[in-house]
KOLLUMBA-662741 format. One record per residue: residue in one letter; x negated, y, z negated of N, C-alpha, C in turn. Coordinates in steps of 0.05 Angstrom, whole numbers, padded with zeros to 5 digits, always signed. Last residue first. Layout:
AXYZXYZXYZ/...
//
This chain:
G+00547-01448+03874+00576-01443+03871+00587-01452+03845/H+00494-01450+03877+00508-01476+03879+00538-01472+03876/I+00481-01396+03870+00474-01409+03895+00491-01435+03899/K+00499-01387+03818+00511-01372+03840+00506-01386+03866/R+00465-01420+03788+00494-01425+03788+00508-01412+03812/V+00417-01393+03799+00420-01421+03807+00450-01428+03809/L+00426-01344+03774+00422-01344+03803+00426-01373+03814/R+00429-01361+03721+00452-01348+03733+00450-01348+03764/L+00378-01380+03711+00400-01399+03714+00425-01387+03726/D+00319-01361+03736+00343-01349+03726+00366-01368+03732/I+00262-01396+03714+00282-01393+03735+00307-01381+03722/P+00202-01409+03697+00220-01387+03689+00240-01381+03712/L+00192-01479+03686+00191-01457+03705+00211-01435+03696/F+00154-01521+03652+00178-01505+03648+00175-01481+03666/F+00126-01582+03680+00124-01553+03674+00152-01541+03670/L+00097-01642+03662+00122-01629+03671+00122-01600+03661/A+00049-01688+03680+00053-01662+03667+00078-01650+03679/K+00058-01758+03667+00056-01736+03686+00062-01710+03671/D+00068-01805+03640+00042-01792+03637+00037-01770+03657/D+00120-01820+03640+00102-01832+03660+00075-01819+03661/E+00142-01788+03601+00138-01816+03594+00120-01830+03615/G+00104-01725+03605+00128-01742+03605+00121-01771+03600/R+00076-01672+03571+00070-01697+03585+00094-01716+03582/Y+00094-01604+03585+00091-01626+03567+00086-01651+03584/F+00083-01532+03590+00086-01559+03602+00085-01580+03579/L+00086-01463+03606+00089-01484+03587+00093-01511+03602/L+00039-01416+03626+00061-01434+03636+00062-01458+03618/E+00025-01350+03605+00021-01378+03603+00045-01393+03615/E+00025-01297+03629+00012-01303+03603+00006-01333+03600/I+00005-01282+03694+00026-01293+03677+00013-01303+03651/P-00042-01226+03696-00033-01253+03703-00009-01261+03685/D-00041-01160+03717-00039-01178+03694-00029-01205+03703/D-00041-01124+03756-00063-01143+03757-00062-01163+03734/N+00000-01088+03792+00002-01106+03769-00020-01127+03771/K-00016-01022+03808-00016-01050+03817-00017-01068+03792/R+00029-00971+03789+00003-00984+03786+00005-01013+03794/P+00072-00940+03838+00068-00954+03813+00040-00968+03813/P+00053-00878+03869+00059-00906+03871+00055-00920+03845/T+00084-00817+03856+00060-00832+03852+00066-00862+03852/I+00123-00788+03907+00123-00802+03882+00097-00818+03879/L+00123-00769+03958+00112-00751+03937+00112-00764+03910/A+00147-00809+03987+00118-00803+03992+00106-00786+03970/T+00199-00827+03989+00184-00829+03963+00155-00823+03966/G+00218-00790+04044+00228-00806+04022+00211-00804+03996/F+00205-00758+04087+00186-00779+04079+00194-00794+04054/R+00247-00721+04098+00234-00735+04120+00217-00759+04111/L+00264-00704+04049+00284-00710+04069+00272-00726+04092/R+00217-00691+04022+00231-00716+04015+00252-00724+04036/L+00206-00641+04044+00188-00664+04050+00202-00690+04044/R+00247-00611+04022+00246-00613+04051+00228-00637+04059/D+00235-00616+03968+00260-00627+03977+00260-00630+04008/E+00186-00588+03966+00186-00618+03962+00212-00630+03971/I+00205-00536+03975+00186-00548+03994+00187-00578+03991/R+00238-00529+03930+00250-00527+03957+00232-00540+03978/K+00201-00535+03888+00223-00554+03891+00235-00553+03919/L+00169-00490+03895+00157-00517+03898+00179-00537+03902/S+00206-00450+03882+00195-00451+03909+00183-00478+03915/E+00215-00463+03828+00237-00463+03847+00227-00465+03876/Q+00164-00456+03807+00176-00483+03806+00199-00485+03826/L+00158-00401+03814+00140-00419+03828+00152-00447+03829/M+00198-00382+03780+00199-00375+03808+00182-00395+03825/D+00180-00402+03731+00206-00410+03741+00208-00405+03771/R+00131-00374+03726+00131-00403+03728+00158-00413+03740/V+00150-00322+03722+00134-00329+03745+00134-00359+03749/G+00176-00326+03673+00191-00318+03696+00176-00326+03722/S+00134-00340+03637+00155-00359+03642+00171-00352+03668/V+00066-00333+03651+00091-00318+03647+00114-00337+03655/V+00025-00365+03667+00031-00365+03638+00057-00350+03632/A-00003-00404+03719+00016-00384+03710+00022-00387+03681/E-00036-00446+03734-00049-00423+03722-00029-00402+03711/A-00003-00483+03757-00020-00492+03735-00033-00469+03720/L+00021-00453+03797+00037-00462+03774+00020-00471+03751/F-00021-00448+03833-00011-00424+03820+00005-00432+03795/K-00026-00502+03848-00048-00489+03835-00039-00464+03820/Q+00025-00511+03870+00017-00527+03847-00007-00514+03832/L+00022-00475+03913+00041-00470+03892+00035-00486+03867/E-00017-00502+03944-00022-00475+03933-00004-00469+03910/E+00010-00550+03957-00014-00551+03941-00021-00524+03929/R+00054-00528+03987+00059-00544+03962+00034-00545+03945/Q+00028-00506+04030+00043-00489+04012+00047-00503+03985/E+00007-00553+04053-00011-00533+04043+00003-00514+04023/C+00055-00579+04066+00037-00592+04047+00018-00571+04036/L+00077-00542+04104+00091-00548+04079+00073-00560+04058/R+00038-00546+04145+00042-00520+04131+00056-00525+04104/G+00043-00599+04160+00018-00590+04149+00022-00564+04134/V+00095-00597+04181+00090-00614+04157+00064-00605+04144/E+00086-00562+04224+00105-00555+04203+00100-00571+04178/P+00048-00590+04256+00041-00565+04243+00060-00557+04220/D+00034-00656+04257+00057-00639+04257+00050-00613+04242/V-00013-00684+04250-00003-00681+04277+00020-00661+04279/N-00027-00687+04196-00048-00682+04216-00038-00675+04244/R+00021-00698+04172+00007-00673+04164-00015-00666+04185/A+00033-00749+04191+00049-00726+04200+00035-00700+04194/K-00005-00779+04162-00006-00778+04191+00008-00754+04202/K+00014-00770+04109-00014-00763+04117-00016-00760+04147/L+00065-00792+04112+00062-00764+04107+00034-00754+04115/E+00053-00846+04120+00068-00832+04140+00065-00801+04137/E+00028-00857+04071+00012-00858+04095+00026-00843+04119/F+00073-00851+04037+00050-00833+04034+00032-00833+04059/A+00105-00893+04054+00115-00866+04058+00092-00846+04056/H+00072-00936+04038+00079-00933+04066+00088-00904+04072/L+00070-00928+03983+00045-00926+03998+00051-00922+04028/A+00124-00937+03970+00112-00911+03965+00087-00907+03981/G+00130-00991+03985+00146-00971+03998+00134-00943+03995/A+00093-01015+03950+00089-01018+03979+00104-00996+03994/R+00116-01002+03901+00089-00992+03908+00084-00993+03938/Q+00164-01029+03904+00164-01000+03902+00137-00988+03910/E+00145-01082+03907+00160-01071+03929+00161-01040+03929/Q+00119-01086+03857+00103-01089+03882+00118-01077+03906/A+00161-01078+03822+00140-01059+03823+00123-01061+03848/D+00191-01125+03835+00202-01099+03840+00181-01077+03841/F+00155-01166+03819+00163-01164+03847+00174-01136+03853/A+00151-01154+03763+00127-01154+03780+00134-01151+03809/A+00205-01159+03747+00191-01133+03744+00167-01131+03762/Y+00213-01214+03756+00228-01194+03771+00215-01166+03770/F+00175-01234+03719+00173-01240+03748+00188-01219+03764/R+00196-01215+03671+00169-01206+03680+00165-01211+03709/D+00245-01241+03669+00245-01212+03671+00218-01202+03680/V+00225-01293+03664+00241-01286+03687+00241-01256+03691/Q+00201-01289+03614+00184-01294+03637+00199-01287+03663/L+00247-01284+03582+00228-01261+03584+00209-01264+03608/N+00268-01335+03590+00283-01311+03601+00265-01287+03602/L+00229-01364+03564+00232-01368+03593+00248-01345+03605/Y+00239-01346+03511+00213-01341+03524+00215-01344+03555/R+00290-01364+03502+00285-01336+03502+00259-01329+03516/D+00279-01420+03504+00298-01408+03523+00293-01378+03525/L+00245-01425+03460+00235-01431+03486+00253-01419+03508/S+00280-01410+03419+00257-01393+03424+00245-01399+03452/H+00316-01453+03423+00326-01425+03429+00302-01406+03434/L+00282-01493+03407+00293-01494+03434+00303-01466+03442/M+00274-01476+03354+00251-01477+03372+00260-01478+03402/T+00327-01482+03335+00313-01456+03334+00290-01455+03354/Q+00335-01537+03340+00352-01518+03356+00339-01490+03357/R+00297-01555+03303+00294-01562+03332+00310-01543+03349/L+00319-01533+03256+00292-01525+03265+00288-01531+03295/V+00367-01560+03254+00367-01531+03257+00340-01521+03267/R+00347-01612+03246+00363-01606+03270+00363-01576+03276/Q+00323-01605+03197+00306-01612+03219+00321-01606+03246/R+00369-01595+03167+00349-01573+03170+00330-01579+03193/E+00393-01645+03170+00407-01622+03181+00387-01599+03186/R+00356-01677+03143+00362-01683+03171+00375-01658+03185/E+00360-01653+03092+00335-01652+03107+00339-01657+03137/E+00412-01666+03079+00405-01638+03083+00379-01635+03099/A+00405-01721+03073+00424-01711+03093+00418-01681+03099/H+00369-01721+03030+00361-01733+03056+00379-01723+03079/L+00401-01698+02992+00377-01683+03001+00367-01695+03027/K+00439-01738+02984+00448-01711+02994+00424-01696+03005/A+00407-01780+02965+00421-01783+02990+00430-01756+03002/V+00389-01755+02918+00369-01763+02938+00383-01767+02965/R+00437-01751+02890+00423-01727+02899+00402-01733+02920/S+00447-01806+02880+00466-01790+02896+00453-01765+02907/E+00403-01818+02848+00406-01832+02873+00425-01817+02892/S+00413-01785+02804+00390-01780+02821+00392-01793+02848/D+00459-01810+02784+00461-01782+02794+00437-01776+02812/Q+00437-01860+02770+00458-01859+02791+00461-01830+02802/W+00400-01843+02731+00390-01857+02755+00411-01855+02777/I+00435-01821+02693+00414-01804+02705+00405-01817+02731/K+00463-01868+02680+00477-01846+02693+00457-01827+02707/Q+00421-01897+02656+00434-01908+02680+00449-01886+02695/E+00411-01865+02612+00390-01867+02633+00402-01879+02659/K+00459-01873+02584+00451-01846+02592+00431-01848+02615/T+00459-01928+02575+00481-01916+02591+00473-01889+02601/F+00413-01932+02544+00414-01946+02570+00436-01934+02588/K+00428-01904+02498+00406-01894+02515+00406-01906+02542/T+00469-01938+02481+00475-01910+02488+00454-01898+02506/L+00440-01985+02472+00462-01985+02492+00468-01956+02501/A+00406-01968+02431+00395-01976+02457+00415-01976+02479/A+00444-01959+02391+00428-01936+02401+00416-01943+02429/A+00464-02012+02384+00482-01990+02393+00467-01967+02404/V+00416-02037+02368+00429-02046+02393+00448-02024+02403/S+00407-02010+02320+00387-02008+02342+00399-02016+02369/D+00452-02026+02290+00448-01998+02297+00429-01994+02320/Q+00440-02081+02287+00464-02073+02301+00462-02043+02309/A+00393-02079+02257+00392-02090+02284+00416-02081+02300/A+00414-02058+02210+00394-02042+02225+00392-02052+02254/R+00446-02101+02195+00458-02076+02201+00439-02058+02217/F+00404-02139+02187+00425-02144+02207+00439-02118+02215/S+00376-02116+02145+00363-02120+02171+00383-02124+02193/K+00416-02119+02107+00406-02093+02115+00392-02095+02142/A+00420-02174+02104+00443-02159+02113+00435-02131+02122/V+00370-02187+02083+00376-02196+02111+00400-02180+02121/S+00377-02164+02032+00355-02155+02050+00361-02162+02079/D+00420-02192+02012+00422-02163+02015+00401-02153+02035/E+00398-02244+02011+00421-02239+02028+00424-02208+02033/E+00358-02238+01974+00351-02244+02002+00373-02238+02021/E+00392-02230+01930+00373-02209+01938+00364-02213+01967/R+00419-02279+01931+00434-02255+01936+00415-02231+01944/S+00376-02314+01920+00390-02316+01945+00406-02291+01952/R+00363-02298+01868+00343-02295+01890+00357-02295+01917/L+00410-02311+01843+00401-02283+01843+00381-02278+01866/L+00412-02366+01851+00433-02349+01861+00424-02320+01864/L+00367-02382+01823+00368-02386+01852+00389-02369+01865/E+00384-02367+01772+00360-02354+01784+00360-02357+01814/L+00428-02402+01768+00432-02373+01767+00408-02358+01779/A+00404-02451+01769+00421-02444+01791+00426-02414+01792/A+00377-02448+01720+00361-02451+01745+00378-02443+01769/Q+00421-02443+01686+00400-02422+01687+00384-02423+01713/R+00452-02489+01695+00463-02463+01701+00441-02442+01704/K+00445-02540+01685+00426-02529+01705+00434-02501+01712/E+00484-02550+01650+00457-02552+01640+00436-02540+01659/D+00528-02547+01681+00523-02524+01664+00495-02524+01653/L+00545-02565+01739+00523-02573+01721+00516-02548+01704/E+00587-02543+01767+00588-02572+01759+00567-02578+01738/D+00575-02488+01774+00601-02496+01763+00600-02525+01753/L+00524-02491+01798+00527-02478+01772+00553-02485+01758/V+00535-02517+01845+00518-02531+01825+00522-02518+01798/H+00566-02477+01869+00578-02503+01863+00562-02518+01842/Q+00528-02436+01874+00551-02432+01857+00565-02458+01849/A+00494-02462+01910+00484-02455+01883+00507-02451+01864/A+00527-02466+01955+00517-02491+01942+00507-02485+01914/A+00534-02412+01966+00557-02429+01959+00549-02454+01945/V+00482-02398+01979+00495-02385+01956+00519-02402+01947/R+00474-02430+02024+00458-02435+02000+00470-02423+01975/R+00510-02405+02059+00514-02434+02051+00498-02440+02026/G+00486-02356+02062+00513-02358+02051+00519-02386+02042/I+00439-02370+02088+00437-02360+02060+00465-02362+02047/D+00460-02383+02138+00446-02403+02122+00445-02396+02093/D+00481-02334+02154+00499-02357+02151+00486-02378+02133/L+00434-02304+02156+00455-02296+02137+00474-02319+02132/S+00406-02331+02196+00395-02331+02169+00417-02324+02149/R+00440-02319+02239+00436-02348+02231+00425-02349+02202/K+00435-02264+02239+00462-02276+02233+00459-02305+02225/C+00382-02258+02251+00392-02249+02225+00418-02261+02218/E+00382-02279+02302+00366-02292+02282+00376-02284+02254/S+00415-02241+02328+00423-02270+02327+00408-02284+02305/E+00383-02195+02323+00410-02196+02311+00420-02225+02308/V+00338-02209+02352+00336-02205+02323+00363-02206+02309/A+00363-02212+02402+00350-02236+02391+00347-02233+02360/R+00379-02159+02407+00399-02180+02406+00388-02206+02394/H+00329-02134+02411+00346-02129+02387+00368-02150+02385/R+00312-02154+02461+00297-02160+02437+00314-02156+02412/T+00352-02133+02495+00348-02162+02493+00334-02170+02467/I+00341-02079+02488+00367-02090+02480+00365-02120+02476/E+00291-02075+02511+00294-02069+02482+00320-02081+02472/T+00303-02084+02564+00285-02103+02550+00289-02100+02520/G+00336-02040+02574+00347-02067+02576+00330-02088+02562/C+00298-01999+02567+00321-02001+02549+00334-02029+02550/R+00266-02009+02612+00254-02013+02585+00277-02015+02564/K+00302-01996+02652+00292-02024+02650+00281-02029+02622/A+00308-01942+02642+00331-01959+02639+00323-01989+02637/R+00257-01924+02655+00266-01922+02627+00290-01940+02622/E+00258-01934+02710+00238-01948+02693+00247-01947+02664/E+00298-01898+02726+00302-01927+02731+00283-01943+02713/A+00275-01850+02713+00299-01858+02699+00304-01888+02702/S+00233-01850+02749+00227-01850+02721+00251-01859+02705/D+00261-01849+02798+00244-01873+02792+00237-01874+02762/R+00285-01798+02793+00301-01822+02795+00285-01847+02787/E+00240-01765+02792+00258-01765+02768+00275-01791+02769/A+00220-01775+02842+00204-01782+02819+00221-01784+02794/I+00263-01754+02872+00255-01783+02875+00239-01792+02850/V+00259-01701+02857+00283-01716+02849+00277-01746+02851/R+00210-01686+02880+00214-01684+02851+00237-01701+02842/Q+00219-01696+02934+00198-01711+02921+00202-01710+02891/L+00260-01657+02943+00265-01685+02947+00245-01702+02933/E+00232-01609+02934+00254-01616+02916+00261-01646+02918/A+00198-01612+02978+00186-01612+02952+00207-01620+02931/R+00235-01610+03020+00219-01634+03017+00206-01636+02989/L+00255-01558+03012+00273-01581+03009+00257-01607+03005/N+00210-01527+03023+00221-01527+02995+00239-01551+02991/S+00205-01540+03078+00183-01546+03059+00193-01547+03031/L+00254-01520+03097+00248-01548+03100+00226-01556+03080/I+00247-01465+03088+00269-01479+03074+00264-01509+03074/D+00203-01456+03122+00200-01451+03094+00222-01465+03078/S+00227-01468+03171+00204-01484+03162+00200-01481+03132/P+00267-01428+03175+00274-01456+03173+00252-01474+03163/A+00231-01380+03174+00250-01385+03153+00259-01414+03152/F+00198-01389+03222+00186-01385+03195+00206-01392+03173/A+00216-01392+03273+00217-01417+03257+00206-01414+03229/D+00208-01342+03294+00235-01352+03292+00237-01376+03273/Q+00151-01335+03291+00170-01315+03279+00197-01327+03275/R+00132-01380+03318+00124-01376+03290+00144-01357+03276/V+00154-01371+03369+00163-01394+03353+00156-01391+03324/L+00125-01324+03381+00154-01323+03381+00165-01347+03364/E+00072-01340+03380+00081-01320+03361+00111-01320+03359/T+00074-01379+03421+00066-01387+03394+00075-01366+03373/I+00088-01349+03465+00107-01369+03455+00100-01378+03427/T+00070-01279+03454+00066-01306+03464+00086-01325+03453/M+00090-01215+03474+00090-01235+03452+00088-01263+03464/
//
């Protein structure tokens, strides 16, 4: 498994959570901005309704004064009673109309204040959620960085194991080849060794052709005794040497430092380093 595959596997879940978190953050920011804009419009509407309310109150006060003046004229001048009465009636009708407008303006102001309070709370809640989501985003980024560093550490440990396996296989192969060469030389110069090798080869041929289990067991027992005698003198000569490791190291990781130099991550066993330095 390559470092790219390992990082992709380990970082899939944190990356997916981070992507969903960022999408939620964008949505909440948009909701907050919309609530803020609506709150501003409510403030403008409140100002406009207050102006209407003030104008209606001034008009109502003025009409009240006119009603009082008409009533006074009616009381003092009976001859002008009819004209004053008509003026009174018109003024009262206008008074009722303006009073209705005033009450409507008051209701509009109250509704606008309620809406403003609601939108302001939505904006404050959204602001708080944005701060929480930013904090969670930073935490998820930290988790993602830790996950990637853990993946790098695991990869370097795997590389250490590969190095050790390569060196061990090479040593085993060299030892087996050396023992095999010693056996070949002894077979040519030592009659006893030559006889044992020939018996071993014949028994292997007979064993390959034997079908009766009792005969196979007898042949295997005889073959084992001969091979045990050869192993006493030549060790691992009868073991097939491990295959030569021709696979190159998959990849060496590096990054460019502040001085523009390439810095490589070497697969070193830290336990061995600690042991050396005490």
